[in-house]
C-alpha angles and dihedrals in degrees: 000000000000128000125163092339093315120123128192121209136171110215117195110226126196128196102044112134107172148005091279089060090053093049093047092051093046090050093047095048093043092057092060113107115267097013129133113217108295121232119211126191114211094195097052099021102224121135111213108211131180111193142167105247089205091062105035138016133222092247088058090056092048089051091052089053091050092049088063091051099255126124135222110218115232 
């Protein structure tokens, strides 16, 4: 979805085991430039992210996920 430069994506995330994992990932993603607070679902694994495509890119978000040790299935 795109609206005024904002894009919404759901990124599947593997490797989360508990609520601390969810909070760590939400914090990490939410500190990226141009992001609204991220929402992560432990049960299903997707991270719902709304971001300004002019300030950050999807590969940057994927890198932030990898930096925490989680993976995004292909």
